[in-house]
C-alpha positions in Angstrom: 10.0 -71.7 -54.4 9.5 -69.0 -51.8 12.2 -69.1 -49.1 11.3 -70.3 -45.6 13.7 -70.2 -42.7 12.4 -73.4 -41.3 12.8 -76.7 -43.2 9.4 -78.1 -42.3 6.2 -76.5 -41.1 4.9 -76.6 -37.5 1.7 -78.1 -36.2 -1.3 -75.8 -36.9 0.5 -73.8 -39.6 -1.4 -72.9 -42.7 0.5 -74.0 -45.8 0.1 -73.7 -49.6 0.1 -77.1 -51.2 -0.3 -78.7 -54.7 -2.0 -82.0 -55.0 0.4 -84.6 -56.5 -1.2 -88.0 -56.1 -4.8 -89.0 -55.4 -5.8 -92.4 -54.0 -9.1 -93.8 -52.8 -8.2 -93.2 -49.2 -6.5 -89.9 -49.5 -4.0 -87.7 -51.3 -0.4 -86.5 -51.2 0.4 -82.8 -51.7 3.6 -81.0 -52.2 4.1 -78.2 -49.7 5.0 -75.4 -52.0 6.8 -73.3 -49.4 9.1 -76.1 -48.2 10.8 -77.5 -51.3 10.1 -81.1 -52.1 8.4 -82.0 -48.8 5.0 -83.6 -49.1 2.0 -83.9 -46.8 -0.7 -86.5 -46.6 -4.4 -85.6 -46.6 -6.6 -88.5 -45.3 -9.9 -88.8 -47.1 -11.6 -87.7 -43.8 -9.7 -84.4 -44.0 -10.5 -83.6 -47.7 -14.0 -82.2 -47.1 -16.8 -81.9 -44.5 -19.3 -83.4 -46.9 -19.7 -87.2 -47.4 -17.3 -88.3 -50.1 -18.3 -90.9 -52.6 -15.5 -90.2 -55.0 -12.5 -88.3 -53.7 -11.7 -87.0 -57.2 -14.8 -84.9 -57.0 -13.0 -82.8 -54.4 -9.3 -83.0 -55.2 -7.3 -83.5 -58.4 -3.7 -83.7 -59.4 -2.2 -80.2 -59.9 -4.8 -78.5 -57.7 -3.3 -75.8 -55.5 -5.0 -74.9 -52.2 -4.4 -74.0 -48.6 -4.2 -76.7 -45.9 -3.7 -76.9 -42.1 -0.9 -78.9 -40.6 -2.3 -81.5 -38.2 0.8 -83.4 -37.2 4.5 -83.4 -38.0 7.0 -86.3 -37.5 10.4 -84.8 -38.3 12.1 -88.2 -37.8 10.0 -90.1 -40.2 9.4 -87.0 -42.4 5.7 -87.6 -42.2 3.3 -84.6 -42.2 -0.5 -84.9 -42.0 -2.5 -82.0 -43.4 -6.1 -81.1 -43.7 -8.1 -79.1 -46.4 -11.5 -79.3 -44.7 -10.2 -77.5 -41.5 -9.3 -74.4 -43.5 -12.2 -71.8 -43.7 -12.9 -69.9 -46.9 -11.6 -66.7 -45.5 -8.4 -68.4 -44.2 -7.9 -70.0 -47.6 -8.4 -66.7 -49.4 -6.0 -64.9 -47.1 -3.3 -67.6 -47.3 -3.5 -67.7 -51.1 -3.1 -63.9 -51.2 -0.2 -64.1 -48.8 1.4 -66.7 -51.1 1.0 -64.5 -54.1 2.6 -61.6 -52.3 5.4 -63.8 -51.2 6.1 -64.8 -54.8 6.1 -61.2 -55.8 8.5 -60.4 -53.0 10.9 -63.1 -54.1 11.0 -61.8 -57.6 11.7 -58.3 -56.3 14.5 -59.6 -54.0 16.0 -61.4 -57.0 16.0 -58.1 -58.9 17.5 -56.2 -55.9 20.3 -58.8 -55.7 21.1 -58.5 -59.4 21.4 -54.7 -59.0 24.6 -55.3 -57.0 25.6 -58.7 -58.5 24.4 -60.7 -55.4 22.4 -63.9 -55.1 18.8 -64.4 -54.1 19.9 -66.2 -51.0 22.0 -63.1 -50.0 19.0 -60.8 -50.8 16.9 -62.9 -48.4 19.6 -62.8 -45.7 20.4 -59.1 -45.9 17.0 -57.7 -46.8 14.1 -60.1 -47.0 14.3 -61.9 -43.6 15.0 -58.6 -41.8 11.8 -57.1 -43.3 9.9 -60.2 -42.5 11.0 -60.0 -38.8 9.7 -56.4 -38.6 6.6 -56.5 -40.8 5.6 -60.2 -40.6 6.0 -60.5 -44.4 8.6 -59.3 -46.9 6.1 -57.6 -49.2 4.6 -55.4 -46.4 8.2 -54.3 -45.6 8.9 -53.4 -49.2 5.7 -51.4 -49.3 6.8 -49.5 -46.2 10.3 -49.0 -47.6 8.8 -47.7 -50.8 6.9 -45.0 -48.9 9.2 -44.1 -46.1 12.6 -44.6 -47.7 15.9 -45.7 -46.3 15.0 -45.0 -42.6 13.0 -48.2 -42.7 16.0 -50.2 -43.8 18.4 -48.5 -41.4 16.1 -49.3 -38.5 16.3 -53.1 -39.2 20.0 -53.1 -40.0 20.0 -53.6 -43.7 23.6 -53.1 -44.9 24.2 -49.8 -46.7 25.0 -51.3 -50.1 21.5 -52.9 -50.2 19.6 -49.7 -49.3 19.6 -47.8 -52.6 18.7 -50.8 -54.8 16.0 -51.9 -52.4 14.3 -48.5 -52.4 14.7 -48.2 -56.2 13.2 -51.6 -57.0 10.4 -51.2 -54.5 9.4 -47.8 -55.8 9.5 -49.0 -59.4 7.5 -52.2 -58.9 5.1 -51.6 -56.0 1.9 -49.7 -56.3 0.8 -48.5 -52.8 -2.9 -48.8 -52.1 -4.1 -45.3 -51.1 -6.5 -44.3 -48.4 -9.2 -41.7 -49.2 -10.9 -39.9 -46.2 -13.1 -36.8 -45.9 -13.6 -34.3 -43.1 -15.2 -30.9 -42.7 -14.2 -27.6 -41.3 -16.6 -24.7 -40.4 -15.0 -21.3 -40.8 -16.5 -17.9 -40.0 -14.9 -14.5 -40.1 -17.0 -11.3 -39.4 -14.4 -9.0 -40.8 -15.3 -7.0 -44.0 -12.8 -9.1 -46.0 -13.9 -12.3 -44.2 -14.5 -14.4 -47.3 -11.0 -13.6 -48.5 -9.5 -14.4 -45.1 -11.2 -17.9 -45.2 -10.1 -18.6 -48.8 -6.5 -17.5 -48.0 -6.4 -19.6 -44.8 -7.5 -22.7 -46.7 -5.0 -22.2 -49.5 -2.1 -21.5 -47.1 -2.9 -24.6 -45.1 -2.9 -26.6 -48.4 0.4 -25.1 -49.6 2.2 -25.8 -46.4 1.6 -29.5 -46.5 1.8 -30.0 -42.8 1.9 -33.8 -42.9 4.2 -35.0 -45.7 3.3 -36.3 -49.1 -0.5 -36.4 -49.2 -3.1 -35.0 -51.6 -5.7 -32.5 -50.4 -8.8 -31.4 -52.1 -10.9 -28.6 -50.7 -14.6 -28.0 -51.7 -17.1 -25.5 -50.6 -20.2 -27.2 -49.3 -22.5 -24.5 -47.9 -21.8 -21.6 -45.6 -19.8 -21.9 -43.4 -18.7 -25.5 -44.3 -15.8 -26.7 -46.5 -15.1 -30.4 -47.1 -11.5 -31.6 -46.9 -10.6 -34.7 -48.8 -7.2 -36.3 -48.0 -5.6 -39.1 -50.0 -2.6 -40.8 -48.4 -0.7 -44.1 -48.3 -2.3 -45.3 -45.0 -5.0 -44.3 -42.4 -2.6 -43.0 -39.8 -1.0 -40.6 -42.3 -4.4 -39.6 -43.7 -6.0 -38.9 -40.3 -3.0 -36.9 -39.2 -2.9 -34.9 -42.3 -6.6 -34.2 -42.2 -6.4 -32.9 -38.7 -3.3 -30.9 -39.4 -4.9 -29.2 -42.4 -8.0 -28.3 -40.5 -6.2 -27.0 -37.4 -3.9 -24.8 -39.6 -6.8 -23.3 -41.5 -8.7 -22.6 -38.2 -5.7 -21.0 -36.6 -5.2 -18.7 -39.6 -8.9 -17.6 -39.5 -8.8 -17.1 -35.7 -5.7 -14.8 -36.2 -8.0 -12.5 -38.2 -10.8 -12.5 -35.5 -12.8 -15.4 -37.0 -13.8 -18.8 -35.6 -13.5 -22.4 -36.8 -14.5 -26.0 -36.0 -13.2 -29.3 -37.3 -15.7 -32.0 -38.0 -14.5 -35.5 -38.9 -16.4 -37.7 -41.3 -18.9 -37.5 -44.2 -21.8 -36.5 -41.9 -19.7 -34.0 -40.0 -18.9 -35.7 -36.7 -16.9 -33.5 -34.4 -13.2 -34.4 -34.5 
């Protein structure tokens, strides 16, 4: 079970549930994020279509997303709805659930690295990441890329930092962003071609914006394409601009000119 700080959901929450019992008038479902708590789905909340046989829509063991309609904490009664969850919401919630499950496994591994329990891993690392990044997995992704500064910022104890970074980097594949821009470079000097080539290579070697990948291709005079691959759009855009501005500055030092154009069609940046 993925850990939740609250013992029961709140009204209007989206929850992951597993159908446990089906009756003619409705169904009970275990709320997977809240231990053994169950919610009730009235037949009118199963589907928008007319229902002749409820088992045509829900079956025992079926896992889905539902919306919490009402919560009675005294009686322990929770009403939930399947029909009020749109397809996009359902897909996003299921993806969120899968990421939460992965996060819990990683937190368990992190705890074992220093002989600590999963509950302690949630307390010292997981919930802190959740507060900052809305979900644990997103926080682990950020820690994988940025390192210990991410953990220091949210107050993770020092003994947890190294194992958290180690486990995150060993188990999380960061989705990369791939963007393209263009730079027009001109140099009237006799050695102008070499000046431009040198400027592009120097800009690439200096890596002005951290760990990103840069590919340079000649398009047609005076244009070169700059392809940047980075962990996120902010980093990619910053690196692309930095590479272009560095190359332009180097060419201008030799009496040439340059212009940065963003995008596949050469929009001015």
